[in-house]
SEZABA-584729 format. One record per residue (C-alpha): residue in one letter; z, y negated, x negated; residue number from 1. Coordinates in steps of 0.02 Angstrom, whole numbers, always signed. Layout:
N
   res        Z        Y        X     n
     A        Z        Y        X   NUM
...
This chain:
269
   res        Z        Y        X     n
     X    +8258     +135     -628     1
     X    +8217      -49     -660     2
     X    +8071      -70     -540     3
     X    +8146      -26     -367     4
     X    +8259     -179     -376     5
     X    +8104     -289     -369     6
     X    +8057     -224     -195     7
     X    +8232     -200     -125     8
     X    +8259     -307      +30     9
     X    +8077     -354      +54    10
     X    +7968     -304     +202    11
     X    +7934     -115     +203    12
     X    +7752     -155     +237    13
     X    +7743     -248      +70    14
     X    +7830     -116      -38    15
     X    +7677      -14      -87    16
     X    +7564     -167     -113    17
     X    +7697     -242     -227    18
     X    +7714      -81     -326    19
     X    +7524      -70     -341    20
     X    +7519     -250     -406    21
     X    +7653     -207     -534    22
     X    +7557      -49     -582    23
     X    +7398     -149     -612    24
     X    +7497     -275     -714    25
     X    +7573     -133     -815    26
     X    +7401      -60     -854    27
     X    +7340     -232     -904    28
     X    +7491     -253    -1018    29
     X    +7460      -87    -1104    30
     X    +7271      -80    -1116    31
     X    +7220     -262    -1139    32
     X    +7366     -335    -1236    33
     X    +7478     -203    -1314    34
     X    +7351      -71    -1365    35
     X    +7234     -182    -1466    36
     X    +7380     -289    -1526    37
     X    +7478     -139    -1590    38
     X    +7326      -63    -1677    39
     X    +7275     -227    -1761    40
     X    +7452     -269    -1816    41
     X    +7483      -93    -1882    42
     X    +7325     -114    -1986    43
     X    +7343     -294    -2046    44
     X    +7530     -333    -2041    45
     X    +7640     -184    -1994    46
     X    +7803     -280    -2016    47
     X    +7751     -400    -1876    48
     X    +7777     -260    -1749    49
     X    +7960     -253    -1798    50
     X    +7981     -440    -1768    51
     X    +7893     -428    -1600    52
     X    +8009     -286    -1551    53
     X    +8156     -397    -1599    54
     X    +8095     -531    -1479    55
     X    +8063     -402    -1343    56
     X    +8233     -323    -1366    57
     X    +8316     -493    -1357    58
     X    +8225     -528    -1193    59
     X    +8285     -364    -1117    60
     X    +8464     -401    -1173    61
     X    +8452     -573    -1093    62
     X    +8383     -505     -928    63
     X    +8514     -368     -919    64
     X    +8657     -485     -964    65
     X    +8602     -611     -832    66
     X    +8608     -476     -698    67
     X    +8784     -426     -753    68
     X    +8844     -606     -760    69
     X    +8773     -644     -587    70
     X    +8861     -490     -516    71
     X    +9023     -551     -593    72
     X    +9006     -717     -504    73
     X    +8910     -815     -633    74
     X    +8779     -945     -595    75
     X    +8617     -879     -522    76
     X    +8452     -921     -605    77
     X    +8300     -907     -496    78
     X    +8282     -862     -311    79
     X    +8366     -710     -236    80
     X    +8362     -636      -60    81
     X    +8527     -725      -25    82
     X    +8438     -893      -34    83
     X    +8329     -971     +100    84
     X    +8152     -914      +58    85
     X    +8034    -1054     +110    86
     X    +7876     -969      +46    87
     X    +7884     -778      +58    88
     X    +7716     -759      -30    89
     X    +7774     -863     -178    90
     X    +7940     -768     -184    91
     X    +7844     -603     -185    92
     X    +7732     -668     -324    93
     X    +7886     -716     -426    94
     X    +7959     -541     -400    95
     X    +7797     -460     -458    96
     X    +7783     -574     -611    97
     X    +7964     -537     -657    98
     X    +7932     -350     -647    99
     X    +7774     -365     -752   100
     X    +7866     -466     -885   101
     X    +8001     -333     -897   102
     X    +7868     -197     -898   103
     X    +7782     -285    -1044   104
     X    +7937     -269    -1153   105
     X    +7973      -89    -1103   106
     X    +7789      -44    -1126   107
     X    +7789     -124    -1299   108
     X    +7932      -10    -1350   109
     X    +7842     +143    -1280   110
     X    +7679      +97    -1368   111
     X    +7768      +63    -1533   112
     X    +7858     +231    -1528   113
     X    +7697     +320    -1479   114
     X    +7600     +233    -1618   115
     X    +7727     +289    -1747   116
     X    +7714     +469    -1686   117
     X    +7524     +467    -1679   118
     X    +7511     +384    -1850   119
     X    +7603     +531    -1926   120
     X    +7471     +649    -1856   121
     X    +7307     +555    -1882   122
     X    +7242     +409    -1985   123
     X    +7084     +391    -1881   124
     X    +7081     +222    -1791   125
     X    +6988     +286    -1637   126
     X    +7097     +440    -1617   127
     X    +7250     +327    -1621   128
     X    +7170     +209    -1494   129
     X    +7121     +350    -1375   130
     X    +7291     +434    -1388   131
     X    +7384     +271    -1356   132
     X    +7272     +232    -1206   133
     X    +7302     +406    -1134   134
     X    +7491     +391    -1159   135
     X    +7493     +218    -1080   136
     X    +7393     +269     -926   137
     X    +7489     +431     -899   138
     X    +7660     +350     -914   139
     X    +7610     +207     -799   140
     X    +7552     +318     -656   141
     X    +7696     +441     -674   142
     X    +7827     +303     -675   143
     X    +7758     +195     -536   144
     X    +7708     +346     -433   145
     X    +7890     +401     -440   146
     X    +7945     +225     -393   147
     X    +7829     +226     -242   148
     X    +7903     +391     -184   149
     X    +8080     +325     -205   150
     X    +8056     +163     -108   151
     X    +7963     +251      +35   152
     X    +8088     +394      +48   153
     X    +8176     +310     +194   154
     X    +8011     +310     +291   155
     X    +7995     +496     +255   156
     X    +8172     +515     +320   157
     X    +8132     +424     +481   158
     X    +7980     +534     +507   159
     X    +8083     +692     +481   160
     X    +8221     +627     +596   161
     X    +8096     +623     +739   162
     X    +8043     +804     +717   163
     X    +8098     +941     +836   164
     X    +8176    +1049     +700   165
     X    +8363    +1025     +682   166
     X    +8352    +1053     +495   167
     X    +8214     +923     +477   168
     X    +8316     +797     +578   169
     X    +8469     +830     +471   170
     X    +8372     +806     +309   171
     X    +8290     +650     +381   172
     X    +8458     +573     +427   173
     X    +8525     +613     +254   174
     X    +8376     +526     +173   175
     X    +8392     +371     +282   176
     X    +8579     +356     +254   177
     X    +8567     +396      +69   178
     X    +8426     +277      +20   179
     X    +8531     +116      +16   180
     X    +8657     +200      -99   181
     X    +8517     +269     -208   182
     X    +8435      +98     -225   183
     X    +8603      +20     -271   184
     X    +8630     +157     -400   185
     X    +8455     +132     -470   186
     X    +8482      -55     -483   187
     X    +8642      -23     -582   188
     X    +8555     +107     -691   189
     X    +8409      -12     -719   190
     X    +8525     -149     -782   191
     X    +8613      -28     -899   192
     X    +8444      +36     -958   193
     X    +8385     -140    -1002   194
     X    +8543     -172    -1103   195
     X    +8537       -1    -1186   196
     X    +8351      -10    -1231   197
     X    +8360     -193    -1281   198
     X    +8515     -168    -1387   199
     X    +8441      -11    -1464   200
     X    +8280     -101    -1509   201
     X    +8375     -242    -1594   202
     X    +8489     -125    -1692   203
     X    +8345      -15    -1751   204
     X    +8231     -163    -1792   205
     X    +8368     -246    -1896   206
     X    +8392      -80    -1986   207
     X    +8205      -72    -2023   208
     X    +8219     -247    -2098   209
     X    +8363     -193    -2210   210
     X    +8510     -263    -2109   211
     X    +8618     -110    -2077   212
     X    +8795     -158    -2016   213
     X    +8761     -132    -1829   214
     X    +8658      +24    -1862   215
     X    +8791     +100    -1976   216
     X    +8930      +59    -1853   217
     X    +8837     +140    -1708   218
     X    +8793     +297    -1803   219
     X    +8969     +306    -1875   220
     X    +9035     +304    -1697   221
     X    +8909     +437    -1645   222
     X    +8952     +553    -1790   223
     X    +9139     +529    -1759   224
     X    +9119     +578    -1577   225
     X    +9011     +728    -1623   226
     X    +9140     +792    -1747   227
     X    +9281     +774    -1620   228
     X    +9199     +852    -1467   229
     X    +9140    +1026    -1517   230
     X    +9021    +1109    -1394   231
     X    +8978     +946    -1305   232
     X    +8952     +852    -1468   233
     X    +8765     +825    -1447   234
     X    +8773     +749    -1273   235
     X    +8933     +649    -1302   236
     X    +8873     +586    -1470   237
     X    +8711     +526    -1393   238
     X    +8805     +444    -1248   239
     X    +8922     +356    -1369   240
     X    +8776     +279    -1464   241
     X    +8687     +233    -1301   242
     X    +8847     +151    -1238   243
     X    +8868      +59    -1402   244
     X    +8688       -4    -1390   245
     X    +8717      -63    -1211   246
     X    +8877     -157    -1257   247
     X    +8787     -235    -1406   248
     X    +8645     -285    -1289   249
     X    +8765     -359    -1161   250
     X    +8854     -466    -1292   251
     X    +8691     -525    -1370   252
     X    +8613     -558    -1200   253
     X    +8765     -658    -1143   254
     X    +8753     -765    -1301   255
     X    +8567     -795    -1271   256
     X    +8599     -839    -1088   257
     X    +8736     -961    -1139   258
     X    +8624    -1046    -1267   259
     X    +8477    -1059    -1146   260
     X    +8573    -1119     -993   261
     X    +8718    -1217    -1067   262
     X    +8649    -1284    -1230   263
     X    +8464    -1308    -1190   264
     X    +8496    -1328    -1001   265
     X    +8355    -1211     -952   266
     X    +8360    -1151     -772   267
     X    +8260    -1018     -682   268
     X    +8151     -901     -782   269
C-alpha cells in the first residue's frame, strides 16, 4: 500500500524500472543489513533490537504524520510532482531512495517479528539465518510483484479496451477508469499503515522496556470494545487497537515533525 505512491504521476515507462530498483534496495536492506544485524544483536545484545525498533517506529510515525500535515495544508518538505522538476532523473532517484528508506523500517519490523517466531522453534544460528533469508526474499518478491501488477493495471485495461470482445472492452474501461481511484485509496491506506505500524512498534517496544501506560490504555480499549460488540468482537477489537496505534503514531509523528522543522529548522528529508 505504501509503495505505489512513489511511482504515481511518473512516466509509465519508468514505473517498472523504479519498482525493480526499490525491489533490489529492499533485498539489500534485508539480506546485507538487517539479517546479519538482527542475528548478531539477538546474540550479543538482544535489548538493542528493541531500541532500534523504537527509532524505526518513530521514523514511520514522522513520515506518516508529514503526509497527513501536507494534505491538511501544512508546509511541504521535499519535492513533489506539483513543483517544477528541473532534473527528472534526480527526482526519480529521490523517490526511489525515499521508498527504500521506508522499506528499511518496515522490513526491520518484519525481520524482528520473524526472528522472534523462529527463535521459539530453533536455537541453531544457521537455521535462523536461512529461515530469515527465505522469509525476506519471499516477502520482497510477493509484495513488489503485487505492486508491479497494481501500477501496470491501467496498461492491461488499455489493452483489453482495444479487443474485439465487448466484455473485454468493458472490463478494460473499468480498469482504466478505476486505477486513479485505486491509487488514491492505496496512498491513503499507505499513510494510515505507516502511522499504525509505527505507533504499534513504539507502544510495544515501550511495553517491552517496562513502560506500560500506552500499552495498557490500548489493550483496555480493545477489551472494552470486544466485550461490548458480541459476534463482531474480534474484528472490532482489533480495529480499535489498530486505530489507537495510528492516532498515537500521528500525534507522535506530528511532535517529531514540529521539533525537526520548527525547533531545529531542518528542511527536506
